[in-house]
C-alpha atoms as a printed R data frame, in Angstrom:
    type eleno elety resid chain resno      x       y       z
1   ATOM     1    CA   MET     A     1 16.876 106.959 191.588
2   ATOM     2    CA   THR     A     2 18.042 109.976 189.411
3   ATOM     3    CA   GLU     A     3 19.527 112.663 190.987
4   ATOM     4    CA   THR     A     4 18.439 116.376 190.395
5   ATOM     5    CA   THR     A     5 20.762 118.463 188.294
6   ATOM     6    CA   PHE     A     6 21.509 122.228 188.005
7   ATOM     7    CA   VAL     A     7 23.219 123.846 184.962
8   ATOM     8    CA   GLY     A     8 24.531 120.012 184.181
9   ATOM     9    CA   ILE     A     9 25.796 119.628 188.077
10  ATOM    10    CA   THR     A    10 24.431 117.542 190.404
11  ATOM    11    CA   ILE     A    11 22.965 118.965 193.747
12  ATOM    12    CA   SER     A    12 25.420 116.994 196.037
13  ATOM    13    CA   ASN     A    13 28.199 118.154 193.715
14  ATOM    14    CA   LEU     A    14 26.843 122.162 193.786
15  ATOM    15    CA   VAL     A    15 26.933 121.825 197.430
16  ATOM    16    CA   MET     A    16 30.274 120.221 197.875
17  ATOM    17    CA   ILE     A    17 31.733 123.244 195.543
18  ATOM    18    CA   ILE     A    18 30.091 125.675 197.633
19  ATOM    19    CA   ALA     A    19 31.512 124.235 200.983
20  ATOM    20    CA   VAL     A    20 34.984 124.169 199.219
21  ATOM    21    CA   ILE     A    21 34.594 127.770 198.189
22  ATOM    22    CA   ALA     A    22 32.870 129.342 201.285
23  ATOM    23    CA   GLY     A    23 34.598 126.911 204.029
24  ATOM    24    CA   PRO     A    24 37.874 129.319 204.008
25  ATOM    25    CA   ILE     A    25 36.036 132.220 203.947
26  ATOM    26    CA   LEU     A    26 33.563 131.296 206.764
27  ATOM    27    CA   ALA     A    27 36.645 130.050 209.083
28  ATOM    28    CA   VAL     A    28 38.487 133.323 208.433
29  ATOM    29    CA   GLN     A    29 35.182 135.426 209.511
30  ATOM    30    CA   ILE     A    30 34.788 132.752 212.511
31  ATOM    31    CA   GLN     A    31 38.277 133.537 213.408
32  ATOM    32    CA   LYS     A    32 37.866 137.302 213.465
33  ATOM    33    CA   TYR     A    33 34.794 137.030 215.373
34  ATOM    34    CA   ILE     A    34 36.640 134.890 217.832
35  ATOM    35    CA   GLU     A    35 39.783 137.412 217.992
36  ATOM    36    CA   GLY     A    36 37.419 140.331 218.254
37  ATOM    37    CA   LYS     A    37 35.662 138.879 221.131
38  ATOM    38    CA   ARG     A    38 39.037 138.171 222.842
39  ATOM    39    CA   GLU     A    39 40.577 141.449 222.451
40  ATOM    40    CA   ALA     A    40 37.351 143.216 223.492
41  ATOM    41    CA   LYS     A    41 37.405 141.282 226.779
42  ATOM    42    CA   GLU     A    42 41.282 142.025 227.057
43  ATOM    43    CA   ARG     A    43 40.414 146.038 227.013
44  ATOM    44    CA   LYS     A    44 37.775 145.405 229.557
45  ATOM    45    CA   ILE     A    45 40.358 143.430 231.992
46  ATOM    46    CA   HIS     A    46 42.829 146.498 231.646
47  ATOM    47    CA   VAL     A    47 40.490 148.919 232.333
48  ATOM    48    CA   PHE     A    48 39.550 146.800 235.414
49  ATOM    49    CA   LYS     A    49 43.149 146.427 236.412
50  ATOM    50    CA   ASP     A    50 43.860 149.958 235.992
51  ATOM    51    CA   LEU     A    51 40.930 150.860 238.455
52  ATOM    52    CA   MET     A    52 41.842 148.297 240.885
53  ATOM    53    CA   ALA     A    53 45.300 149.087 241.007
54  ATOM    54    CA   THR     A    54 44.383 152.729 241.587
55  ATOM    55    CA   ARG     A    55 41.577 152.788 243.590
56  ATOM    56    CA   ALA     A    56 43.357 154.247 246.613
57  ATOM    57    CA   SER     A    57 44.693 156.812 244.616
58  ATOM    58    CA   THR     A    58 41.701 158.459 242.477
59  ATOM    59    CA   LEU     A    59 43.725 161.534 241.317
60  ATOM    60    CA   ALA     A    60 46.100 159.367 239.632
61  ATOM    61    CA   TYR     A    61 46.221 160.033 235.650
62  ATOM    62    CA   GLN     A    62 45.920 156.273 235.106
63  ATOM    63    CA   HIS     A    63 42.854 155.974 237.047
64  ATOM    64    CA   VAL     A    64 40.996 158.931 235.372
65  ATOM    65    CA   VAL     A    65 41.862 157.520 232.116
66  ATOM    66    CA   ALA     A    66 40.392 154.100 232.859
67  ATOM    67    CA   ILE     A    67 37.154 155.639 234.467
68  ATOM    68    CA   ASN     A    68 36.614 157.325 231.299
69  ATOM    69    CA   LEU     A    69 36.985 154.097 229.344
70  ATOM    70    CA   VAL     A    70 34.400 152.402 230.871
71  ATOM    71    CA   GLY     A    71 31.474 153.597 228.897
72  ATOM    72    CA   LEU     A    72 33.497 152.987 225.779
73  ATOM    73    CA   GLU     A    73 34.397 148.987 226.767
74  ATOM    74    CA   PHE     A    74 31.298 147.905 228.430
75  ATOM    75    CA   GLN     A    75 28.635 148.154 226.247
76  ATOM    76    CA   GLY     A    76 25.796 145.944 225.792
77  ATOM    77    CA   LYS     A    77 22.929 144.284 227.976
78  ATOM    78    CA   GLU     A    78 25.261 141.862 229.822
79  ATOM    79    CA   PHE     A    79 27.176 144.912 231.380
80  ATOM    80    CA   SER     A    80 24.157 146.990 232.039
81  ATOM    81    CA   LYS     A    81 24.907 146.881 235.985
82  ATOM    82    CA   VAL     A    82 28.553 148.062 235.161
83  ATOM    83    CA   VAL     A    83 27.326 151.107 233.020
84  ATOM    84    CA   ASN     A    84 24.803 151.776 235.735
85  ATOM    85    CA   ALA     A    85 27.190 151.814 238.414
86  ATOM    86    CA   TRP     A    86 29.579 153.973 236.383
87  ATOM    87    CA   LYS     A    87 26.871 156.732 235.993
88  ATOM    88    CA   THR     A    88 26.350 156.888 239.316
89  ATOM    89    CA   TYR     A    89 29.863 157.286 240.443
90  ATOM    90    CA   LEU     A    90 30.383 159.651 237.527
91  ATOM    91    CA   ASP     A    91 27.312 161.830 238.782
92  ATOM    92    CA   HIS     A    92 28.730 161.468 242.522
93  ATOM    93    CA   LEU     A    93 32.163 163.036 241.209
94  ATOM    94    CA   GLY     A    94 30.579 165.753 239.714
95  ATOM    95    CA   SER     A    95 28.875 166.949 242.982
96  ATOM    96    CA   TYR     A    96 32.089 167.614 244.956
97  ATOM    97    CA   PRO     A    97 31.257 170.370 247.957
98  ATOM    98    CA   ASN     A    98 34.040 172.664 247.267
99  ATOM    99    CA   ASP     A    99 32.889 175.198 250.112
100 ATOM   100    CA   ASP     A   100 32.049 172.840 252.800
101 ATOM   101    CA   GLU     A   101 34.734 170.720 254.434
102 ATOM   102    CA   SER     A   102 32.552 168.552 256.541
103 ATOM   103    CA   MET     A   103 30.586 167.822 253.675
104 ATOM   104    CA   ALA     A   104 33.624 166.919 251.647
105 ATOM   105    CA   LYS     A   105 34.428 164.044 254.122
106 ATOM   106    CA   ILE     A   106 31.174 162.490 253.899
107 ATOM   107    CA   TRP     A   107 31.536 162.748 250.029
108 ATOM   108    CA   GLY     A   108 34.588 161.163 250.172
109 ATOM   109    CA   GLU     A   109 33.086 158.210 251.895
110 ATOM   110    CA   LYS     A   110 30.463 158.141 249.668
111 ATOM   111    CA   ARG     A   111 32.630 158.123 246.563
112 ATOM   112    CA   ASN     A   112 34.637 155.039 248.139
113 ATOM   113    CA   ASP     A   113 31.780 153.166 248.446
114 ATOM   114    CA   GLN     A   114 30.471 153.987 244.920
115 ATOM   115    CA   LEU     A   115 33.837 153.123 243.289
116 ATOM   116    CA   SER     A   116 33.900 149.806 245.313
117 ATOM   117    CA   ASP     A   117 30.554 148.971 243.707
118 ATOM   118    CA   LEU     A   118 31.512 149.807 240.105
119 ATOM   119    CA   LEU     A   119 34.740 147.713 240.582
120 ATOM   120    CA   TYR     A   120 32.578 144.738 241.923
121 ATOM   121    CA   GLU     A   121 30.292 144.917 238.964
122 ATOM   122    CA   MET     A   122 33.128 144.707 236.539
123 ATOM   123    CA   GLY     A   123 34.681 142.054 238.364
124 ATOM   124    CA   ILE     A   124 31.582 140.095 238.328
125 ATOM   125    CA   SER     A   125 31.148 140.745 234.475
126 ATOM   126    CA   LEU     A   126 34.643 139.489 233.817
127 ATOM   127    CA   GLY     A   127 34.315 136.562 235.924
128 ATOM   128    CA   PHE     A   128 36.572 137.650 238.620
129 ATOM   129    CA   GLU     A   129 35.716 136.860 242.558
130 ATOM   130    CA   PHE     A   130 35.773 139.940 244.453
131 ATOM   131    CA   ASP     A   131 33.461 140.973 247.492
132 ATOM   132    CA   LYS     A   132 32.949 144.476 248.297
133 ATOM   133    CA   VAL     A   133 34.796 144.550 251.289
134 ATOM   134    CA   HIS     A   134 38.016 143.331 250.051
135 ATOM   135    CA   ILE     A   135 37.851 145.693 246.968
136 ATOM   136    CA   LYS     A   136 37.497 148.843 249.493
137 ATOM   137    CA   LYS     A   137 40.017 147.727 252.291
138 ATOM   138    CA   ALA     A   138 42.754 145.678 250.375
139 ATOM   139    CA   GLY     A   139 43.879 148.800 248.454
140 ATOM   140    CA   TYR     A   140 47.197 150.013 249.421
141 ATOM   141    CA   VAL     A   141 48.762 153.584 248.976
142 ATOM   142    CA   PRO     A   142 51.713 154.950 250.778
143 ATOM   143    CA   LYS     A   143 50.772 157.728 252.928
144 ATOM   144    CA   ALA     A   144 53.222 160.005 251.464
145 ATOM   145    CA   TYR     A   145 50.826 159.870 248.211
146 ATOM   146    CA   THR     A   146 48.110 160.574 250.101
147 ATOM   147    CA   ASP     A   147 49.631 163.529 251.691
148 ATOM   148    CA   ARG     A   148 50.902 164.705 248.243
149 ATOM   149    CA   GLU     A   149 47.200 164.431 247.000
150 ATOM   150    CA   GLN     A   150 46.004 166.630 249.815
151 ATOM   151    CA   GLU     A   151 48.496 169.101 249.329
152 ATOM   152    CA   GLN     A   152 48.068 169.565 245.856
153 ATOM   153    CA   ASP     A   153 44.518 169.471 246.001
154 ATOM   154    CA   PHE     A   154 44.970 172.366 248.635
155 ATOM   155    CA   ILE     A   155 47.279 174.347 246.679
156 ATOM   156    CA   ARG     A   156 45.154 173.997 243.726
157 ATOM   157    CA   ARG     A   157 42.198 175.687 245.630
158 ATOM   158    CA   ALA     A   158 44.214 177.975 247.286
159 ATOM   159    CA   VAL     A   159 45.790 179.532 243.993
160 ATOM   160    CA   ALA     A   160 42.144 179.317 242.590
161 ATOM   161    CA   ASP     A   161 40.912 181.457 245.256
162 ATOM   162    CA   VAL     A   162 43.362 184.025 245.014
163 ATOM   163    CA   PHE     A   163 42.561 184.380 241.300
164 ATOM   164    CA   LEU     A   164 38.974 184.655 241.844
165 ATOM   165    CA   GLY     A   165 39.379 187.134 244.619
166 ATOM   166    CA   LYS     A   166 38.039 185.062 247.415
167 ATOM   167    CA   ARG     A   167 41.145 185.334 249.349
168 ATOM   168    CA   GLU     A   168 44.350 187.494 249.628
169 ATOM   169    CA   LEU     A   169 48.102 186.332 249.068
170 ATOM   170    CA   PRO     A   170 49.796 186.604 252.467
171 ATOM   171    CA   MET     A   171 53.143 188.639 252.268
172 ATOM   172    CA   LYS     A   172 55.647 189.233 255.007
173 ATOM   173    CA   VAL     A   173 58.496 191.629 254.486
174 ATOM   174    CA   THR     A   174 61.580 190.587 256.857
175 ATOM   175    CA   SER     A   175 64.533 192.787 255.417
176 ATOM   176    CA   PHE     A   176 64.917 195.480 252.834
177 ATOM   177    CA   PRO     A   177 68.030 195.257 250.284
178 ATOM   178    CA   MET     A   178 70.299 198.243 251.073
179 ATOM   179    CA   ASP     A   179 73.895 199.463 250.282
180 ATOM   180    CA   GLN     A   180 76.453 198.421 252.940
181 ATOM   181    CA   SER     A   181 78.220 201.593 252.992
182 ATOM   182    CA   ALA     A   182 74.651 203.396 253.457
183 ATOM   183    CA   VAL     A   183 73.938 201.215 256.399
184 ATOM   184    CA   ASP     A   184 77.419 201.686 258.060
185 ATOM   185    CA   ALA     A   185 76.663 205.809 257.670
186 ATOM   186    CA   GLN     A   186 73.284 205.409 259.177
187 ATOM   187    CA   LYS     A   187 74.671 203.481 262.068
188 ATOM   188    CA   GLN     A   188 77.440 205.970 262.589
189 ATOM   189    CA   LEU     A   189 74.895 208.907 262.298
190 ATOM   190    CA   GLN     A   190 72.414 207.320 265.112
191 ATOM   191    CA   LYS     A   191 75.485 206.686 267.295
192 ATOM   192    CA   ALA     A   192 76.369 210.408 267.218
193 ATOM   193    CA   ILE     A   193 72.923 211.436 268.095
194 ATOM   194    CA   THR     A   194 72.565 209.064 270.757
195 ATOM   195    CA   GLU     A   195 75.987 210.236 272.447
196 ATOM   196    CA   HIS     A   196 75.027 213.985 271.814
197 ATOM   197    CA   TYR     A   197 71.960 213.328 273.460
198 ATOM   198    CA   ALA     A   198 73.472 211.418 276.672
199 ATOM   199    CA   SER     A   199 76.015 214.304 277.198
200 ATOM   200    CA   GLY     A   200 73.307 216.734 277.161
201 ATOM   201    CA   LYS     A   201 75.480 219.258 274.812
202 ATOM   202    CA   PRO     A   202 73.515 221.514 272.419
203 ATOM   203    CA   PHE     A   203 73.864 220.932 268.820
204 ATOM   204    CA   PRO     A   204 76.261 223.175 267.167
205 ATOM   205    CA   VAL     A   205 74.568 225.624 264.557
206 ATOM   206    CA   GLN     A   206 76.320 227.675 262.152
207 ATOM   207    CA   ILE     A   207 74.467 230.374 260.366
208 ATOM   208    CA   VAL     A   208 75.839 231.252 256.807
209 ATOM   209    CA   GLU     A   209 74.666 234.666 255.828
210 ATOM   210    CA   GLY     A   210 72.999 234.677 252.299
211 ATOM   211    CA   LYS     A   211 73.811 236.893 249.715
212 ATOM   212    CA   ALA     A   212 71.692 239.774 249.099
């Protein structure tokens, strides 16, 4: 059986030539694809770890940066639940009740629930097995950190209210700076006046005639 030729080259030889040329190129492209997928997953895991590490300290810079990276790193239909939970969380963060302390507490509890939902969906998408209770309750932050966050938030809002004219800056004067010699002279005068009144003596008066 005669083999078909193409420009003097048999089909089988042509296929082999193409395979020899395209093989290394295809292998490089496959390797780049695999490395790209691995790097993308590593970035997602890094964001997830940052959020898990700071879930009890949501004002930390590391936490804020990681939250802003979720929409960038978790793209695609397979991460739709993550993105939906992220959008819900962002929407809640933008609804803080500044002028209502009672509602602020409720807002904080709901924020923790929605952050737990987000971390749960992120963990599932990355192959981690965490339940929402573990995510919400297992976070640790020293009380001193919590106090510092609350104090910083109080100071920030108080200073803002002063500049916005919503409250006055409290001031208390405890003393006035004076020259010590003036203080001593004032004490001597007060003592002399007190003693004179106590003795019942009239104050000496001297009349000086003026020039005509």
